[in-house]
C-alpha positions, 0 to 999 in steps of 0.5 A: 450936937450943940452949935457951940460944939461945931468946929471950923473944920465942920463949917469948911466941910459943909461949905465944900459939900454945898458948893461942890454940887453939879446942879440945883437938884443935887444941891437941894438934896445935899442941903436938906440932908445937911439940915436933917443931920442936926439934932435940933431939926425934926424934919425938913422939906423944900418947895418951889414957889410960883405966883398964880398969874393965869390970864384966864382968871377974872381981873380982880381975882386974888393971886395965890402962891402955888407950891411944888414939893422937892423932889417932885412926885410924878404921881401927884397931879394936884396943884398945891398951896401952903399955909405958911408960904405967902409973898411977905415971907420972901425977905432975907430973914427966917420966919418962925412960927411957934407950935408949942413950947418944944416945937417951932416951924422955921420958914427959910426963904430963898429968892432968885431973880431968874428962877422961881422962889424957893422955901425950906420949912423946918420943924424942930426946937431952935435956940438963937445959936441954931438960928444964927447958924441956919441964917449963915447956911441959908445965905450960902445955899441961896448964893448957890441956887442963884448960880445954878439958876443962871447956869441951868436956865435960858438967859432970854426966856428964863425957862430951864434950858436943855441941860435941865430938860435932860435931867428932868426927863431922865428923872421922869423915865426912872419914875415910870420904870420903877412904878409898880405895874398896872398903877395909874394906867389912865394918868401919865406924863407926856413929853411934848415938843413945841416948834414955832412955825416959820420962825426963820422968816420972822427973823429974816423979815423983822430982824433978830430983835423982834425974833427974840421978842416972839420967843420971850412972849411965847415963853410967857404964854407957856408960863400962863397956860400950863400948870405949875406941876408941869415942866417947861423948857427952852430946848433950843432956837425956836423949839420948846418942851413941856412935860405934862404930869398926871393927865390922860390922853384926852386931857393931854390933847386938850391942854396942848390944843388950848395952848396952840389956840392961845398962841394963834390968837395972840398978837405978837408985837409988829409980827402979828400972828404966829402959830405953833406945831406940837408933837407929843408922846406918852412917858410910860414904863413901856417906853421909858428911855429918854432917847426913844421918847425924844425921837417919838415926840420929834417924829410927831412934831415933824408929822404936824409940820409936814401936814399943815402946821398949827396942830397937835399930833400925838405919836401914839395916834400916828401908830393907829393910822393905816397910812402912817408907817410910810410917813414915819419912814420918810421923816428926816430928823437931821 
C-alpha cells in the first residue's frame, strides 16, 4: 500500500498500538512489527547502543559503540559493533545509506536521557512520502521509549529497576527451558545478587546524601566493569543484580571477583573504602524458575555475608560442601 492510500483511521490505529504497550520490550516488538508490515520495508532490526567507556582501557584508546540486538539472543556471548552506528548518527533525523538504485538502508536513531541510545535499521525502497511517515512514527516511538525508560529505570542510578529485572529474568528462564537438551553445556547465564556491606552504617554515619552517592558510584563501577551483553539492575536499597551471559562457571567467578576487587579498591567520596558481598547461581534448564533462582542466589549471598563478607559465593559450590546443608537451613531470608 502506498503512503497516499493510508487513512486517518490507519494513523489512529498505529498510535493506539504503540501507546498501548505495557513496557519497552512489548513497545519495540510492536513497532518492529508495524514497520515490517509496510510493503516498502524489506527488513527491520532494533539495537540498543552503548558507548565503550571501560576505565581499564588506555587513556587515549578510541571509544567505540557496542550494540546489543533486540530481542537479545542469550546464546550469543560476543560483544558487537555495527558499521552504520556511530555517535554522529544520534541526531533527530533519519540517516540514509544507498545500497543500489532499488535498495536503501535507513537508520532511525532514538536517544534517551536516562537509558541507552537505540537505533532501528531498515532496508527497503523509501520515497519521500515514506520517509516523512517514518519520521512521524519515529517521533511517536521515541516519546514512548522515554516514558518507559523513566518508568522502568531507577531514578538515582539509571539502571533498570526491579520491574525490568523480573521481565528479563523470566525471558532468560524461558530461553533455557526451550533450549535443546545438551546444547551449550559449558556456557550459561548466571544470576548474581550484589549487596553493599554495612550500608546502613554508611547512612547512619555520613547521612543519606552520601549513601546515595555510594549507590551512584557503585552503579557506575558496575557499568564500567561488566560487559554490554550482561544485564545490570538495581534490585532495591543497597542490593543490585547482574545477569551474566554465556560464561562458564570459572569465568563467572572471575568476572564477579574482578568487580568485587574493583569496589574494594575504589575510594568513595568521604566514605572511603566499601566492600560488596555477592551470591550467584547458574540459570539452566534444570533450574529455570525465577523464584527458585532468586532463592538460590539469595542463599549464596547470605552465606557470603554470614562468613566474612567481601566475597563471591556460587550456590552450586555450596552444595558440594559437606558442612553446608545445616548452614543453608539456618539462613533466614526474611
